C-alpha positions, 0 to 999 in steps of 0.5 A, spaced: 133 493 605 131 499 601 124 502 600 120 499 594 116 503 590 110 500 585 106 504 581 099 502 582 094 506 577 097 510 571 094 516 569 093 519 562 099 521 558 099 529 557 099 528 550 093 525 546 093 521 540 089 526 536 094 532 538 100 527 537 098 526 530 097 533 528 104 535 531 107 529 526 102 531 520 099 524 520 092 523 517 092 515 517 089 511 522 093 505 521 099 507 526 094 509 531 096 503 536 103 504 535 103 512 536 099 511 542 104 506 545 110 510 543 106 516 547 105 512 553 113 509 553 116 516 552 111 519 557 114 513 562 121 514 560 121 522 561 118 520 568 123 515 570 129 520 567 126 526 571 124 523 577 117 527 576 110 525 574 107 528 568 100 525 570 096 523 576 099 516 578 098 512 584 104 509 588 105 505 593 111 505 598 113 499 602 118 501 608 121 496 613 120 501 619 117 508 620 122 514 620 121 521 623 122 523 616 119 519 610 121 522 604 117 520 598 121 519 591 116 521 586 114 528 585 110 532 585 106 529 590 098 531 591 096 527 597 097 521 601 091 516 601 093 511 606 099 510 611 098 503 614 102 498 618 102 490 619 100 488 626 099 481 627 100 480 619 094 485 618 094 492 615 092 497 620 091 504 618 095 510 621 090 516 623 091 522 618 091 526 624 098 523 626 102 526 620 102 531 615 105 532 608 110 537 607 111 539 599 118 540 597 121 542 591 125 536 589 121 531 594 116 531 599 116 528 606 111 525 611 112 528 618 109 527 624 104 532 627 106 536 634 106 531 640 105 525 635 108 518 634 108 513 629 105 506 632 110 502 636 106 495 635 108 494 628 110 487 626 118 485 626 119 484 619 121 487 612 116 491 608 111 493 614 109 500 612 105 501 606 104 508 604 099 509 598 099 516 595 097 520 589 102 524 584 100 530 580 102 533 573 109 537 574 107 544 573 111 545 567 107 541 563 107 545 557 115 544 556 113 537 558 108 536 552 113 539 547 118 534 549 114 528 549 112 530 542 119 531 540 121 524 543 115 521 539 116 524 533 123 523 532 122 515 534 116 515 529 120 518 523 126 513 525 123 507 527 127 503 522 133 507 522 137 509 528 141 504 532 139 502 539 146 501 541 146 494 541 148 494 533 141 492 531 136 496 527 130 499 530 130 505 534 128 504 542 126 509 547 132 511 549 136 512 543 130 517 541 130 521 547 137 522 546 136 523 538 131 528 539 134 532 544 129 532 549 134 530 555 136 537 554 129 539 556 128 534 561 135 536 565 132 543 566 128 539 572 131 533 573 131 531 580 138 529 582 139 523 587 145 523 592 
């Protein structure tokens, strides 16, 4: 079985409603909820497309077993909150003195400290290892903010006009990303997965 990631806590998008409305020159409050939902959706789409987090998020990774190198497929990782494993059906924490976080350019890893080993008394079943970690905003946040603004503005302005690829009216997040050209910006720092 493959690793399973679940988003446990979502941070605040890097673009505020006030900044987005100023960028689009929208003065009415009637579309505040719509614009807020577009900001959230565009942020989430950009994070999924690039494999990088644009805000502080908390993730949980479920693994079937400990490995010598545990790769975290979210970036940038700020810190490891807990590493736990199932023993007789109950989660038991692994001491932080056993492992450390190695930050890499495209993904981070959890590695063993010298002369340390992962516990061997883990239950024999799937998803026995649970790792909770926090990400932080990607370092090139100014380009990300600009891309999110362009994405939302295009989506907002074309919300009844562009095709979502299925032949029906209405612009979706994917169509807006392509139409606004933000994929070109995101491709500069997209993590390629092999």
